[in-house]
C-alpha positions in Angstrom: 0.0 0.0 0.0 2.9 2.3 0.6 4.4 2.1 -2.9 1.5 3.9 -4.6 1.8 6.7 -2.0 5.6 6.9 -2.7 4.9 6.9 -6.5 2.3 9.7 -6.1 4.8 11.7 -4.0 7.6 11.2 -6.6 5.3 12.2 -9.4 4.4 15.4 -7.5 8.1 16.2 -7.0 8.8 15.5 -10.7 5.9 17.7 -11.7 7.1 20.5 -9.4 10.6 20.3 -10.9 9.2 20.5 -14.4 7.0 23.4 -13.6 9.8 25.2 -11.9 12.1 24.6 -14.9 9.4 25.8 -17.3 8.8 28.9 -15.2 12.6 29.6 -15.1 12.9 29.1 -18.9 9.9 31.4 -19.5 11.5 33.9 -17.1 14.8 33.7 -19.0 13.0 34.3 -22.3 11.2 37.2 -20.7 14.4 38.7 -19.4 16.0 38.3 -22.9 13.1 40.0 -24.6 13.3 42.8 -22.1 16.8 43.7 -23.4 15.4 45.4 -26.5 11.7 45.7 -25.9 10.4 49.2 -26.9 13.8 50.2 -28.1 15.1 51.6 -31.4 18.3 50.0 -32.8 20.2 52.3 -35.2 22.6 50.9 -37.7 25.1 53.7 -38.3 26.6 53.4 -41.8 29.9 55.1 -42.4 29.1 55.9 -46.1 26.6 57.8 -48.2 23.3 56.1 -49.4 23.5 54.0 -52.5 26.8 52.2 -52.0 27.7 48.7 -50.9 27.7 49.3 -47.2 24.4 51.1 -47.3 22.8 48.3 -49.4 23.7 45.6 -46.8 22.6 47.8 -43.9 19.2 48.4 -45.3 18.7 44.8 -46.4 19.4 43.6 -42.8 17.4 46.3 -41.3 14.3 45.1 -43.1 14.6 41.7 -41.5 16.4 42.1 -38.3 13.6 43.2 -36.1 11.9 39.8 -35.9 15.1 38.2 -34.7 16.2 40.6 -32.0 14.7 39.8 -28.6 11.9 42.3 -27.9 11.4 43.1 -31.6 12.8 46.7 -31.5 12.5 49.1 -34.3 15.6 48.9 -36.6 16.6 52.0 -38.6 19.6 53.0 -40.7 21.5 56.3 -40.3 24.0 57.3 -42.9 27.0 59.2 -41.4 29.6 59.4 -44.2 33.1 60.8 -43.7 36.7 59.7 -43.2 35.9 56.4 -44.8 33.7 55.5 -41.9 36.0 57.0 -39.2 33.2 59.2 -37.9 31.0 56.2 -37.1 33.9 54.3 -35.6 34.9 57.1 -33.2 31.3 57.7 -32.2 30.8 54.0 -31.4 34.0 53.9 -29.4 33.5 57.0 -27.3 29.9 58.3 -27.2 27.4 55.8 -28.5 25.2 54.0 -26.0 26.7 50.6 -24.9 23.3 48.9 -24.6 23.2 47.4 -28.1 21.0 50.1 -29.6 23.9 51.5 -31.6 25.4 49.3 -34.3 28.1 50.5 -36.7 28.9 49.4 -40.3 32.2 50.8 -41.7 34.8 50.1 -44.3 37.4 47.6 -42.9 40.2 50.0 -43.6 38.9 52.1 -40.7 39.5 49.3 -38.3 43.0 48.6 -39.6 44.2 52.3 -39.9 45.2 52.7 -36.3 47.6 49.8 -36.7 49.9 51.8 -39.0 49.3 55.3 -37.7 51.9 57.3 -35.7 49.1 59.5 -34.4 47.4 58.8 -31.1 45.0 56.0 -31.8 41.4 57.2 -31.7 40.3 53.7 -30.8 41.5 50.1 -30.4 39.8 48.0 -33.0 40.3 44.9 -30.8 38.1 46.5 -28.1 35.1 46.7 -30.4 32.7 43.9 -30.2 31.7 42.3 -33.5 28.3 40.7 -34.1 29.2 39.4 -37.6 30.2 40.1 -41.2 27.4 40.1 -43.8 29.5 39.1 -46.7 33.3 38.8 -47.5 33.8 41.2 -50.3 36.1 40.9 -53.4 37.1 44.4 -54.5 37.8 44.8 -58.2 39.0 47.2 -60.8 36.1 48.0 -63.1 37.0 49.8 -66.3 35.1 51.1 -69.3 35.0 48.8 -72.3 37.0 51.4 -74.2 39.7 52.0 -71.5 43.2 52.0 -73.1 44.4 48.7 -71.4 43.6 45.2 -72.4 45.7 43.0 -70.0 46.6 43.6 -66.4 50.3 44.1 -67.3 49.2 47.1 -69.5 48.6 49.2 -66.4 52.3 49.3 -65.8 52.9 51.3 -69.0 49.5 53.0 -69.9 47.7 55.6 -67.9 44.1 55.0 -66.8 42.0 57.7 -65.1 40.1 56.5 -62.1 37.5 58.1 -59.9 37.4 57.8 -56.1 35.6 59.0 -53.0 37.4 59.9 -49.8 40.8 59.0 -48.4 40.4 55.9 -46.1 37.9 54.3 -48.5 39.1 51.4 -50.7 38.2 53.5 -53.8 41.1 55.8 -52.9 43.4 53.6 -50.8 43.6 50.6 -53.2 44.6 52.4 -56.3 47.1 54.6 -54.3 48.8 51.5 -53.0 49.0 49.6 -56.3 50.3 52.8 -58.0 53.1 53.3 -55.4 53.9 49.6 -54.7 53.5 48.1 -58.2 54.0 51.1 -60.5 50.4 51.0 -61.9 49.8 54.1 -64.0 46.6 55.2 -62.3 45.6 58.8 -62.4 43.2 59.1 -59.5 40.5 61.8 -59.3 39.1 61.6 -55.8 36.3 63.7 -54.2 33.1 61.9 -55.5 30.5 61.7 -52.8 29.7 58.0 -53.1 30.4 54.8 -55.1 27.3 55.3 -57.3 28.6 58.8 -58.3 31.9 57.3 -59.4 30.1 54.7 -61.4 28.0 57.4 -63.1 31.3 59.2 -63.9 32.6 56.0 -65.5 29.5 55.6 -67.5 29.5 59.2 -68.7 33.2 59.1 -69.6 34.3 61.6 -66.9 36.8 58.9 -65.8 37.8 55.5 -67.2 37.3 53.3 -64.2 37.1 52.6 -60.5 39.2 50.4 -58.3 38.5 49.1 -54.8 34.8 48.7 -55.6 33.1 45.6 -54.4 32.1 42.9 -56.9 28.7 42.8 -55.1 28.2 46.5 -55.8 29.0 46.1 -59.5 26.7 43.1 -59.8 23.8 45.3 -58.7 24.8 48.4 -60.6 25.8 46.7 -63.9 24.3 43.2 -63.6 25.2 42.2 -67.2 28.9 42.8 -66.7 30.2 39.2 -66.8 28.0 38.5 -69.8 29.9 41.1 -71.8 27.2 43.7 -71.7 27.0 47.2 -70.2 29.6 50.0 -70.4 32.3 48.3 -68.3 34.3 45.2 -67.6 35.9 43.5 -64.6 39.6 44.2 -65.2 41.2 42.7 -62.0 40.5 41.3 -58.6 42.0 43.1 -55.6 41.9 40.1 -53.4 44.2 37.3 -52.1 42.0 34.4 -53.3 39.4 35.8 -55.7 35.7 35.0 -56.1 34.8 31.6 -57.7 32.7 33.2 -60.5 35.5 35.7 -61.4 38.2 33.1 -61.2 36.1 31.0 -63.6 35.9 34.0 -65.9 39.8 34.3 -65.8 39.8 37.7 -64.1 43.4 38.1 -62.9 44.4 38.9 -59.3 46.2 42.2 -58.8 48.8 40.3 -56.6 50.1 38.6 -59.8 51.9 41.9 -60.5 53.9 41.6 -57.2 57.2 40.0 -58.2 59.0 40.2 -54.8 57.9 38.4 -51.6 58.1 41.6 -49.6 55.9 43.4 -52.1 53.4 40.6 -52.1 53.3 40.5 -48.3 52.2 44.2 -48.1 49.6 43.7 -50.8 48.2 40.6 -49.1 48.0 42.4 -45.8 46.0 45.2 -47.5 43.7 42.7 -49.1 43.2 40.4 -46.1 40.7 43.0 -44.7 38.3 41.9 -47.5 37.2 39.0 -45.3 35.6 41.6 -43.0 34.3 44.0 -45.6 30.8 44.3 -44.1 31.5 44.3 -40.3 28.6 45.0 -38.0 30.2 46.5 -34.8 29.2 47.2 -31.3 30.9 49.6 -28.8 33.4 48.3 -26.3 32.0 47.5 -22.9 28.7 46.1 -24.0 27.2 43.5 -21.6 27.8 39.9 -22.5 24.1 39.0 -22.7 23.4 41.8 -25.2 26.4 40.9 -27.3 25.3 37.2 -27.4 21.7 38.2 -28.2 22.7 40.4 -31.1 25.2 37.9 -32.5 22.5 35.3 -32.5 20.0 37.7 -34.1 22.6 38.7 -36.8 23.2 35.1 -37.8 19.5 34.3 -37.8 18.8 37.4 -39.9 21.4 36.7 -42.5 20.1 33.1 -42.8 16.5 34.1 -42.9 14.9 32.6 -46.1 13.0 35.8 -46.7 16.2 37.9 -46.6 18.1 35.4 -48.8 15.2 35.5 -51.3 15.4 39.3 -51.4 19.2 39.2 -51.7 18.8 37.0 -54.8 16.4 39.4 -56.4 18.9 42.2 -55.7 21.7 40.0 -57.1 23.9 40.3 -54.1 25.4 37.6 -51.9 24.9 37.3 -48.2 27.4 34.7 -46.8 27.8 35.6 -43.2 30.6 34.9 -40.8 30.1 35.0 -37.0 31.1 37.8 -34.7 33.6 35.6 -33.0 35.3 34.9 -36.4 35.4 38.6 -37.1 36.9 39.3 -33.7 39.7 36.7 -34.5 40.4 38.1 -37.9 40.9 41.6 -36.4 43.2 40.2 -33.8 45.3 38.4 -36.5 45.6 41.5 -38.6 46.9 43.3 -35.5 49.5 40.6 -35.2 51.0 41.5 -38.6 54.8 42.0 -38.6 55.7 45.6 -38.0 57.8 46.1 -41.2 54.8 45.1 -43.3 52.4 47.4 -41.5 55.0 50.2 -41.6 55.4 50.0 -45.3 51.7 50.0 -45.9 51.4 53.0 -43.7 53.9 54.8 -45.8 52.2 53.9 -49.0 48.8 55.1 -47.7 50.5 58.3 -46.4 48.8 57.9 -43.0 49.7 60.6 -40.5 
């Protein structure tokens, strides 16, 4: 007669444990949702509207709300200037550290302090990264009638390029290959955004643009690889190259580097391509908010609705995690000093 009583007692204990566990789990979910409930999350883009950074920021902003705990409003704020340096400095010093301020900048902004003699405005290793939306492959995109046919021709024939601001790949990449390799670029900087440079290429103000992302060109001139449109992909400014461009026999700019020391500098410059769309949080953010936003970022980029929209836009979304981005930044900062020093000199960083 005692066994049934013991059994009922045990079942009651088990039921109590399950209910307590469920209540704790529900409480945890509630606490997590409270992190961003009734908040507005702002993605600060260190570039003007219409370029590659802006495209990815707006795509993610349209889908991110449903994946962030508490479903906050997500907006985009364009804050161009200094290649994204304005956004980076704001994130580092004045932006709220509660996860409501996210930055998206050119990777060069993160690496610049590494080879600057000036007091560092921030330590890129102290930022917290929630992920990278897509590794980019910058290219040189030239008019069909530009006066060069093979990559080697740029060592003997002048090509007029358009660029934006110092600190952006559209200025830094051609300046480096001109100084390091002897490419005969004549750069005209000062255009407001990538789309303005592309318009200048199309209207024959300039003959090309270097440092522009392949993802951006695929959107702006979608028939490029098929041989249509006003321009052609002339070279890849990357260490490995994109599979579709490799298949089309588009050469790597590194093939012009004949000396190991020269190649090492160029490879250091191009390694930042792996983090070309970095979504950044300020230093000091609480671990639970960092974890929640990293999880939300990966869920957003893998969202079938976002991927479908990306395909319609003809852009790639191939994310890497925040932890991976954090590790890439650390490894870049471990670059041998002579390599970083030479790149600093080539970029004329003060």
